All heavy atoms as a GROMACS GRO file, in nm:
protein
  431
    1MET      N    1   0.045   1.095  -0.922
    1MET     CA    2  -0.096   1.084  -0.969
    1MET      C    3  -0.147   1.228  -0.978
    1MET      O    4  -0.122   1.316  -0.891
    1MET     CB    5  -0.175   1.007  -0.860
    1MET     CG    6  -0.313   0.974  -0.906
    1MET     SD    7  -0.405   0.875  -0.787
    1MET     CE    8  -0.350   0.713  -0.827
    2LYS      N    9  -0.229   1.253  -1.080
    2LYS     CA   10  -0.286   1.384  -1.100
    2LYS      C   11  -0.406   1.409  -1.011
    2LYS      O   12  -0.470   1.310  -0.968
    2LYS     CB   13  -0.321   1.406  -1.242
    2LYS     CG   14  -0.201   1.400  -1.338
    2LYS     CD   15  -0.242   1.420  -1.480
    2LYS     CE   16  -0.121   1.415  -1.568
    2LYS     NZ   17  -0.153   1.439  -1.705
    3LYS      N   18  -0.432   1.541  -0.985
    3LYS     CA   19  -0.549   1.567  -0.903
    3LYS      C   20  -0.679   1.508  -0.946
    3LYS      O   21  -0.760   1.467  -0.876
    3LYS     CB   22  -0.551   1.718  -0.880
    3LYS     CG   23  -0.453   1.780  -0.803
    3LYS     CD   24  -0.475   1.929  -0.782
    3LYS     CE   25  -0.360   1.990  -0.708
    3LYS     NZ   26  -0.376   2.131  -0.690
    4ALA      N   27  -0.701   1.513  -1.078
    4ALA     CA   28  -0.824   1.459  -1.143
    4ALA      C   29  -0.836   1.314  -1.116
    4ALA      O   30  -0.942   1.264  -1.088
    4ALA     CB   31  -0.824   1.488  -1.293
    5SER      N   32  -0.723   1.236  -1.125
    5SER     CA   33  -0.734   1.096  -1.092
    5SER      C   34  -0.770   1.070  -0.945
    5SER      O   35  -0.853   0.981  -0.923
    5SER     CB   36  -0.598   1.026  -1.121
    5SER     OG   37  -0.563   1.040  -1.257
    6ILE      N   38  -0.712   1.149  -0.860
    6ILE     CA   39  -0.743   1.132  -0.716
    6ILE      C   40  -0.889   1.165  -0.686
    6ILE      O   41  -0.960   1.095  -0.622
    6ILE     CB   42  -0.650   1.221  -0.630
    6ILE    CG1   43  -0.503   1.169  -0.644
    6ILE    CG2   44  -0.690   1.221  -0.485
    6ILE    CD1   45  -0.402   1.272  -0.588
    7MET      N   46  -0.939   1.275  -0.747
    7MET     CA   47  -1.075   1.318  -0.724
    7MET      C   48  -1.166   1.204  -0.790
    7MET      O   49  -1.274   1.179  -0.730
    7MET     CB   50  -1.099   1.450  -0.795
    7MET     CG   51  -1.035   1.564  -0.709
    7MET     SD   52  -1.070   1.724  -0.771
    7MET     CE   53  -1.243   1.740  -0.731
    8GLY      N   54  -1.133   1.143  -0.900
    8GLY     CA   55  -1.217   1.051  -0.963
    8GLY      C   56  -1.228   0.922  -0.872
    8GLY      O   57  -1.330   0.863  -0.852
    9ALA      N   58  -1.112   0.884  -0.813
    9ALA     CA   59  -1.112   0.773  -0.729
    9ALA      C   60  -1.195   0.796  -0.599
    9ALA      O   61  -1.268   0.702  -0.564
    9ALA     CB   62  -0.970   0.738  -0.688
   10ILE      N   63  -1.177   0.912  -0.545
   10ILE     CA   64  -1.259   0.945  -0.423
   10ILE      C   65  -1.407   0.948  -0.454
   10ILE      O   66  -1.496   0.888  -0.386
   10ILE     CB   67  -1.214   1.072  -0.360
   10ILE    CG1   68  -1.074   1.059  -0.309
   10ILE    CG2   69  -1.308   1.125  -0.254
   10ILE    CD1   70  -1.000   1.189  -0.268
   11THR      N   71  -1.440   1.016  -0.569
   11THR     CA   72  -1.580   1.025  -0.607
   11THR      C   73  -1.645   0.886  -0.630
   11THR      O   74  -1.750   0.860  -0.590
   11THR     CB   75  -1.587   1.114  -0.737
   11THR    OG1   76  -1.533   1.233  -0.715
   11THR    CG2   77  -1.731   1.124  -0.779
   12GLY      N   78  -1.572   0.797  -0.698
   12GLY     CA   79  -1.616   0.666  -0.723
   12GLY      C   80  -1.646   0.585  -0.594
   12GLY      O   81  -1.739   0.518  -0.576
   13ALA      N   82  -1.554   0.598  -0.504
   13ALA     CA   83  -1.560   0.530  -0.378
   13ALA      C   84  -1.684   0.588  -0.297
   13ALA      O   85  -1.765   0.502  -0.237
   13ALA     CB   86  -1.436   0.542  -0.292
   14VAL      N   87  -1.702   0.712  -0.296
   14VAL     CA   88  -1.816   0.769  -0.226
   14VAL      C   89  -1.946   0.727  -0.287
   14VAL      O   90  -2.041   0.690  -0.221
   14VAL     CB   91  -1.795   0.924  -0.211
   14VAL    CG1   92  -1.931   0.991  -0.158
   14VAL    CG2   93  -1.686   0.962  -0.129
   15ALA      N   94  -1.952   0.734  -0.423
   15ALA     CA   95  -2.073   0.695  -0.491
   15ALA      C   96  -2.108   0.554  -0.463
   15ALA      O   97  -2.228   0.515  -0.442
   15ALA     CB   98  -2.059   0.720  -0.643
   16ALA      N   99  -2.004   0.459  -0.464
   16ALA     CA  100  -2.034   0.319  -0.434
   16ALA      C  101  -2.086   0.300  -0.299
   16ALA      O  102  -2.181   0.219  -0.282
   16ALA     CB  103  -1.903   0.240  -0.463
   17ALA      N  104  -2.035   0.372  -0.198
   17ALA     CA  105  -2.082   0.360  -0.064
   17ALA      C  106  -2.224   0.413  -0.052
   17ALA      O  107  -2.308   0.356   0.015
   17ALA     CB  108  -1.990   0.434   0.032
   18TYR      N  109  -2.249   0.523  -0.122
   18TYR     CA  110  -2.381   0.586  -0.110
   18TYR      C  111  -2.490   0.510  -0.170
   18TYR      O  112  -2.600   0.485  -0.124
   18TYR     CB  113  -2.380   0.728  -0.169
   18TYR     CG  114  -2.508   0.799  -0.167
   18TYR    CD1  115  -2.548   0.865  -0.044
   18TYR    CD2  116  -2.590   0.803  -0.270
   18TYR    CE1  117  -2.669   0.929  -0.036
   18TYR    CE2  118  -2.715   0.874  -0.264
   18TYR     CZ  119  -2.750   0.934  -0.144
   18TYR     OH  120  -2.873   1.002  -0.137
   19TYR      N  121  -2.463   0.457  -0.297
   19TYR     CA  122  -2.562   0.385  -0.368
   19TYR      C  123  -2.562   0.236  -0.346
   19TYR      O  124  -2.639   0.157  -0.398
   19TYR     CB  125  -2.547   0.412  -0.520
   19TYR     CG  126  -2.587   0.549  -0.561
   19TYR    CD1  127  -2.488   0.645  -0.594
   19TYR    CD2  128  -2.718   0.595  -0.560
   19TYR    CE1  129  -2.522   0.772  -0.627
   19TYR    CE2  130  -2.748   0.726  -0.592
   19TYR     CZ  131  -2.647   0.807  -0.621
   19TYR     OH  132  -2.683   0.939  -0.658
   20ASN      N  133  -2.460   0.185  -0.270
   20ASN     CA  134  -2.453   0.046  -0.234
   20ASN      C  135  -2.406  -0.044  -0.341
   20ASN      O  136  -2.396  -0.164  -0.328
   20ASN     CB  137  -2.578  -0.016  -0.169
   20ASN     CG  138  -2.606   0.057  -0.037
   20ASN    OD1  139  -2.518   0.080   0.042
   20ASN    ND2  140  -2.727   0.082  -0.014
   21GLU      N  141  -2.382   0.003  -0.459
   21GLU     CA  142  -2.333  -0.072  -0.576
   21GLU      C  143  -2.287   0.015  -0.682
   21GLU      O  144  -2.321   0.134  -0.692
   21GLU     CB  145  -2.433  -0.172  -0.627
   21GLU     CG  146  -2.554  -0.107  -0.689
   21GLU     CD  147  -2.659  -0.209  -0.734
   21GLU    OE1  148  -2.636  -0.263  -0.844
   21GLU    OE2  149  -2.758  -0.230  -0.664
   22ILE      N  150  -2.209  -0.037  -0.775
   22ILE     CA  151  -2.166   0.031  -0.898
   22ILE      C  152  -2.233  -0.044  -1.015
   22ILE      O  153  -2.226  -0.164  -1.020
   22ILE     CB  154  -2.014   0.028  -0.919
   22ILE    CG1  155  -1.945   0.097  -0.799
   22ILE    CG2  156  -1.975   0.090  -1.046
   22ILE    CD1  157  -1.798   0.081  -0.792
   23PRO      N  158  -2.295   0.035  -1.106
   23PRO     CA  159  -2.367  -0.035  -1.215
   23PRO      C  160  -2.258  -0.114  -1.296
   23PRO      O  161  -2.145  -0.079  -1.312
   23PRO     CB  162  -2.413   0.085  -1.306
   23PRO     CG  163  -2.426   0.194  -1.210
   23PRO     CD  164  -2.318   0.180  -1.102
   24ASN      N  165  -2.309  -0.234  -1.336
   24ASN     CA  166  -2.220  -0.328  -1.416
   24ASN      C  167  -2.149  -0.265  -1.532
   24ASN      O  168  -2.031  -0.296  -1.554
   24ASN     CB  169  -2.301  -0.451  -1.454
   24ASN     CG  170  -2.333  -0.544  -1.342
   24ASN    OD1  171  -2.266  -0.542  -1.238
   24ASN    ND2  172  -2.438  -0.621  -1.359
   25TYR      N  173  -2.214  -0.181  -1.609
   25TYR     CA  174  -2.156  -0.120  -1.725
   25TYR      C  175  -2.035  -0.030  -1.686
   25TYR      O  176  -1.935  -0.026  -1.756
   25TYR     CB  177  -2.258  -0.055  -1.813
   25TYR     CG  178  -2.304   0.083  -1.758
   25TYR    CD1  179  -2.246   0.203  -1.793
   25TYR    CD2  180  -2.414   0.086  -1.671
   25TYR    CE1  181  -2.289   0.324  -1.745
   25TYR    CE2  182  -2.464   0.205  -1.623
   25TYR     CZ  183  -2.403   0.320  -1.656
   25TYR     OH  184  -2.445   0.440  -1.609
   26LEU      N  185  -2.051   0.039  -1.572
   26LEU     CA  186  -1.937   0.119  -1.527
   26LEU      C  187  -1.819   0.034  -1.477
   26LEU      O  188  -1.708   0.061  -1.494
   26LEU     CB  189  -1.984   0.220  -1.415
   26LEU     CG  190  -2.065   0.336  -1.464
   26LEU    CD1  191  -2.112   0.421  -1.341
   26LEU    CD2  192  -1.994   0.418  -1.567
   27TYR      N  193  -1.858  -0.065  -1.399
   27TYR     CA  194  -1.754  -0.159  -1.342
   27TYR      C  195  -1.678  -0.223  -1.460
   27TYR      O  196  -1.556  -0.222  -1.457
   27TYR     CB  197  -1.822  -0.263  -1.253
   27TYR     CG  198  -1.725  -0.352  -1.193
   27TYR    CD1  199  -1.659  -0.326  -1.076
   27TYR    CD2  200  -1.700  -0.486  -1.251
   27TYR    CE1  201  -1.566  -0.417  -1.021
   27TYR    CE2  202  -1.609  -0.573  -1.196
   27TYR     CZ  203  -1.543  -0.540  -1.083
   27TYR     OH  204  -1.455  -0.624  -1.027
   28ASP      N  205  -1.751  -0.274  -1.559
   28ASP     CA  206  -1.688  -0.344  -1.669
   28ASP      C  207  -1.599  -0.248  -1.750
   28ASP      O  208  -1.486  -0.284  -1.786
   28ASP     CB  209  -1.792  -0.408  -1.764
   28ASP     CG  210  -1.871  -0.518  -1.697
   28ASP    OD1  211  -1.817  -0.577  -1.593
   28ASP    OD2  212  -1.977  -0.551  -1.745
   29PHE      N  213  -1.650  -0.125  -1.768
   29PHE     CA  214  -1.569  -0.030  -1.847
   29PHE      C  215  -1.441   0.003  -1.769
   29PHE      O  216  -1.332   0.003  -1.832
   29PHE     CB  217  -1.646   0.098  -1.872
   29PHE     CG  218  -1.569   0.211  -1.934
   29PHE    CD1  219  -1.538   0.204  -2.068
   29PHE    CD2  220  -1.517   0.311  -1.856
   29PHE    CE1  221  -1.462   0.309  -2.123
   29PHE    CE2  222  -1.447   0.417  -1.914
   29PHE     CZ  223  -1.412   0.408  -2.051
   30THR      N  224  -1.453   0.027  -1.638
   30THR     CA  225  -1.337   0.060  -1.558
   30THR      C  226  -1.236  -0.053  -1.552
   30THR      O  227  -1.115  -0.030  -1.567
   30THR     CB  228  -1.378   0.102  -1.417
   30THR    OG1  229  -1.476   0.208  -1.428
   30THR    CG2  230  -1.266   0.139  -1.327
   31MET      N  231  -1.285  -0.170  -1.530
   31MET     CA  232  -1.201  -0.288  -1.522
   31MET      C  233  -1.127  -0.310  -1.655
   31MET      O  234  -1.011  -0.362  -1.653
   31MET     CB  235  -1.277  -0.413  -1.475
   31MET     CG  236  -1.323  -0.401  -1.334
   31MET     SD  237  -1.185  -0.394  -1.212
   31MET     CE  238  -1.128  -0.567  -1.213
   32SER      N  239  -1.188  -0.275  -1.764
   32SER     CA  240  -1.120  -0.294  -1.894
   32SER      C  241  -0.993  -0.205  -1.914
   32SER      O  242  -0.915  -0.232  -1.999
   32SER     CB  243  -1.219  -0.273  -2.009
   32SER     OG  244  -1.249  -0.136  -2.025
   33LYS      N  245  -0.992  -0.101  -1.828
   33LYS     CA  246  -0.882  -0.003  -1.838
   33LYS      C  247  -0.769  -0.040  -1.741
   33LYS      O  248  -0.661   0.014  -1.748
   33LYS     CB  249  -0.933   0.140  -1.806
   33LYS     CG  250  -1.041   0.184  -1.891
   33LYS     CD  251  -1.003   0.197  -2.033
   33LYS     CE  252  -1.112   0.253  -2.114
   33LYS     NZ  253  -1.089   0.248  -2.258
   34VAL      N  254  -0.798  -0.131  -1.645
   34VAL     CA  255  -0.703  -0.167  -1.540
   34VAL      C  256  -0.606  -0.271  -1.592
   34VAL      O  257  -0.652  -0.373  -1.658
   34VAL     CB  258  -0.774  -0.216  -1.418
   34VAL    CG1  259  -0.679  -0.267  -1.312
   34VAL    CG2  260  -0.862  -0.108  -1.363
   35PRO      N  261  -0.473  -0.264  -1.569
   35PRO     CA  262  -0.383  -0.371  -1.610
   35PRO      C  263  -0.419  -0.504  -1.553
   35PRO      O  264  -0.472  -0.510  -1.440
   35PRO     CB  265  -0.249  -0.322  -1.563
   35PRO     CG  266  -0.262  -0.176  -1.536
   35PRO     CD  267  -0.409  -0.154  -1.502
   36ILE      N  268  -0.396  -0.613  -1.626
   36ILE     CA  269  -0.434  -0.743  -1.591
   36ILE      C  270  -0.391  -0.786  -1.449
   36ILE      O  271  -0.460  -0.842  -1.369
   36ILE     CB  272  -0.403  -0.853  -1.701
   36ILE    CG1  273  -0.466  -0.986  -1.662
   36ILE    CG2  274  -0.250  -0.868  -1.709
   36ILE    CD1  275  -0.615  -0.990  -1.681
   37ASP      N  276  -0.267  -0.753  -1.418
   37ASP     CA  277  -0.211  -0.797  -1.284
   37ASP      C  278  -0.288  -0.723  -1.166
   37ASP      O  279  -0.319  -0.788  -1.066
   37ASP     CB  280  -0.056  -0.775  -1.274
   37ASP     CG  281  -0.015  -0.629  -1.306
   37ASP    OD1  282  -0.091  -0.554  -1.380
   37ASP    OD2  283   0.084  -0.590  -1.263
   38LEU      N  284  -0.318  -0.598  -1.189
   38LEU     CA  285  -0.394  -0.525  -1.084
   38LEU      C  286  -0.542  -0.574  -1.081
   38LEU      O  287  -0.604  -0.581  -0.979
   38LEU     CB  288  -0.386  -0.372  -1.108
   38LEU     CG  289  -0.451  -0.288  -1.011
   38LEU    CD1  290  -0.404  -0.319  -0.871
   38LEU    CD2  291  -0.433  -0.144  -1.046
   39ARG      N  292  -0.596  -0.612  -1.204
   39ARG     CA  293  -0.731  -0.662  -1.210
   39ARG      C  294  -0.741  -0.794  -1.128
   39ARG      O  295  -0.842  -0.808  -1.061
   39ARG     CB  296  -0.764  -0.688  -1.356
   39ARG     CG  297  -0.916  -0.709  -1.374
   39ARG     CD  298  -0.949  -0.723  -1.522
   39ARG     NE  299  -0.879  -0.634  -1.610
   39ARG     CZ  300  -0.852  -0.652  -1.735
   39ARG    NH1  301  -0.903  -0.766  -1.792
   39ARG    NH2  302  -0.777  -0.571  -1.811
   40ARG      N  303  -0.643  -0.875  -1.134
   40ARG     CA  304  -0.646  -1.000  -1.054
   40ARG      C  305  -0.651  -0.972  -0.906
   40ARG      O  306  -0.725  -1.041  -0.826
   40ARG     CB  307  -0.527  -1.086  -1.083
   40ARG     CG  308  -0.534  -1.149  -1.221
   40ARG     CD  309  -0.420  -1.247  -1.244
   40ARG     NE  310  -0.422  -1.292  -1.384
   40ARG     CZ  311  -0.319  -1.287  -1.467
   40ARG    NH1  312  -0.202  -1.234  -1.431
   40ARG    NH2  313  -0.331  -1.334  -1.587
   41VAL      N  314  -0.570  -0.873  -0.856
   41VAL     CA  315  -0.571  -0.832  -0.718
   41VAL      C  316  -0.715  -0.781  -0.678
   41VAL      O  317  -0.761  -0.821  -0.575
   41VAL     CB  318  -0.466  -0.720  -0.693
   41VAL    CG1  319  -0.479  -0.675  -0.550
   41VAL    CG2  320  -0.327  -0.779  -0.718
   42ILE      N  321  -0.770  -0.700  -0.758
   42ILE     CA  322  -0.898  -0.641  -0.729
   42ILE      C  323  -1.007  -0.755  -0.727
   42ILE      O  324  -1.092  -0.757  -0.639
   42ILE     CB  325  -0.943  -0.541  -0.840
   42ILE    CG1  326  -0.848  -0.420  -0.830
   42ILE    CG2  327  -1.091  -0.500  -0.821
   42ILE    CD1  328  -0.858  -0.325  -0.947
   43GLU      N  329  -1.001  -0.844  -0.820
   43GLU     CA  330  -1.096  -0.959  -0.823
   43GLU      C  331  -1.081  -1.048  -0.695
   43GLU      O  332  -1.177  -1.094  -0.634
   43GLU     CB  333  -1.075  -1.043  -0.948
   43GLU     CG  334  -1.134  -0.974  -1.072
   43GLU     CD  335  -1.087  -1.027  -1.205
   43GLU    OE1  336  -1.007  -1.126  -1.206
   43GLU    OE2  337  -1.138  -0.983  -1.307
   44GLN      N  338  -0.960  -1.075  -0.655
   44GLN     CA  339  -0.934  -1.153  -0.529
   44GLN      C  340  -0.988  -1.072  -0.411
   44GLN      O  341  -1.055  -1.139  -0.323
   44GLN     CB  342  -0.784  -1.178  -0.508
   44GLN     CG  343  -0.725  -1.275  -0.608
   44GLN     CD  344  -0.567  -1.290  -0.589
   44GLN    OE1  345  -0.512  -1.214  -0.514
   44GLN    NE2  346  -0.520  -1.383  -0.657
   45PHE      N  347  -0.966  -0.949  -0.406
   45PHE     CA  348  -1.019  -0.871  -0.297
   45PHE      C  349  -1.177  -0.873  -0.292
   45PHE      O  350  -1.238  -0.894  -0.188
   45PHE     CB  351  -0.972  -0.721  -0.304
   45PHE     CG  352  -1.031  -0.633  -0.203
   45PHE    CD1  353  -0.968  -0.628  -0.073
   45PHE    CD2  354  -1.134  -0.551  -0.233
   45PHE    CE1  355  -1.017  -0.545   0.020
   45PHE    CE2  356  -1.185  -0.467  -0.135
   45PHE     CZ  357  -1.125  -0.465  -0.007
   46ASP      N  358  -1.235  -0.858  -0.407
   46ASP     CA  359  -1.377  -0.860  -0.421
   46ASP      C  360  -1.433  -0.996  -0.369
   46ASP      O  361  -1.541  -1.000  -0.297
   46ASP     CB  362  -1.428  -0.841  -0.568
   46ASP     CG  363  -1.420  -0.693  -0.603
   46ASP    OD1  364  -1.404  -0.610  -0.514
   46ASP    OD2  365  -1.438  -0.666  -0.724
   47ARG      N  366  -1.374  -1.103  -0.411
   47ARG     CA  367  -1.420  -1.237  -0.367
   47ARG      C  368  -1.405  -1.247  -0.212
   47ARG      O  369  -1.499  -1.301  -0.148
   47ARG     CB  370  -1.338  -1.349  -0.439
   47ARG     CG  371  -1.382  -1.385  -0.570
   47ARG     CD  372  -1.321  -1.514  -0.624
   47ARG     NE  373  -1.176  -1.506  -0.628
   47ARG     CZ  374  -1.110  -1.460  -0.733
   47ARG    NH1  375  -1.171  -1.413  -0.833
   47ARG    NH2  376  -0.979  -1.463  -0.734
   48LYS      N  377  -1.294  -1.206  -0.155
   48LYS     CA  378  -1.278  -1.216  -0.014
   48LYS      C  379  -1.376  -1.130   0.063
   48LYS      O  380  -1.433  -1.178   0.165
   48LYS     CB  381  -1.136  -1.185   0.031
   48LYS     CG  382  -1.039  -1.287  -0.010
   48LYS     CD  383  -0.895  -1.260   0.048
   48LYS     CE  384  -0.806  -1.370  -0.005
   48LYS     NZ  385  -0.715  -1.416   0.092
   49ILE      N  386  -1.399  -1.017   0.013
   49ILE     CA  387  -1.501  -0.927   0.086
   49ILE      C  388  -1.642  -0.991   0.075
   49ILE      O  389  -1.713  -0.993   0.170
   49ILE     CB  390  -1.500  -0.786   0.021
   49ILE    CG1  391  -1.366  -0.718   0.058
   49ILE    CG2  392  -1.615  -0.702   0.071
   49ILE    CD1  393  -1.338  -0.696   0.206
   50THR      N  394  -1.674  -1.041  -0.043
   50THR     CA  395  -1.804  -1.099  -0.061
   50THR      C  396  -1.824  -1.219   0.029
   50THR      O  397  -1.930  -1.235   0.087
   50THR     CB  398  -1.822  -1.145  -0.212
   50THR    OG1  399  -1.805  -1.031  -0.294
   50THR    CG2  400  -1.964  -1.206  -0.233
   51GLU      N  401  -1.720  -1.307   0.039
   51GLU     CA  402  -1.730  -1.417   0.126
   51GLU      C  403  -1.744  -1.377   0.274
   51GLU      O  404  -1.822  -1.435   0.351
   51GLU     CB  405  -1.598  -1.505   0.115
   51GLU     CG  406  -1.589  -1.576  -0.017
   51GLU     CD  407  -1.452  -1.642  -0.036
   51GLU    OE1  408  -1.370  -1.638   0.057
   51GLU    OE2  409  -1.431  -1.704  -0.145
   52ALA      N  410  -1.677  -1.268   0.311
   52ALA     CA  411  -1.682  -1.222   0.457
   52ALA      C  412  -1.819  -1.162   0.485
   52ALA      O  413  -1.870  -1.180   0.598
   52ALA     CB  414  -1.573  -1.114   0.476
   53ILE      N  415  -1.883  -1.105   0.390
   53ILE     CA  416  -2.013  -1.042   0.408
   53ILE      C  417  -2.124  -1.153   0.418
   53ILE      O  418  -2.212  -1.141   0.499
   53ILE     CB  419  -2.048  -0.944   0.299
   53ILE    CG1  420  -1.955  -0.825   0.308
   53ILE    CG2  421  -2.193  -0.900   0.304
   53ILE    CD1  422  -1.963  -0.729   0.186
   54GLU      N  423  -2.106  -1.253   0.339
   54GLU     CA  424  -2.209  -1.362   0.343
   54GLU      C  425  -2.194  -1.445   0.451
   54GLU      O  426  -2.229  -1.473   0.545
   54GLU     CB  427  -2.196  -1.448   0.216
   54GLU     CG  428  -2.221  -1.371   0.086
   54GLU     CD  429  -2.191  -1.454  -0.039
   54GLU    OE1  430  -2.123  -1.555  -0.028
   54GLU    OE2  431  -2.245  -1.410  -0.145
   0.00000   0.00000   0.00000
């Protein structure tokens, strides 16, 4: 993985934690770039976390 990819991932995670959410347009754009098999894993994770929080 390149340094820019790592920095982008870290920056995104910090921004999401700081602002408590990621704008839908950024989430949708990013998810459109993720391979479908990995997208399914992310969606399952999101559902489980949401259920645990509620």
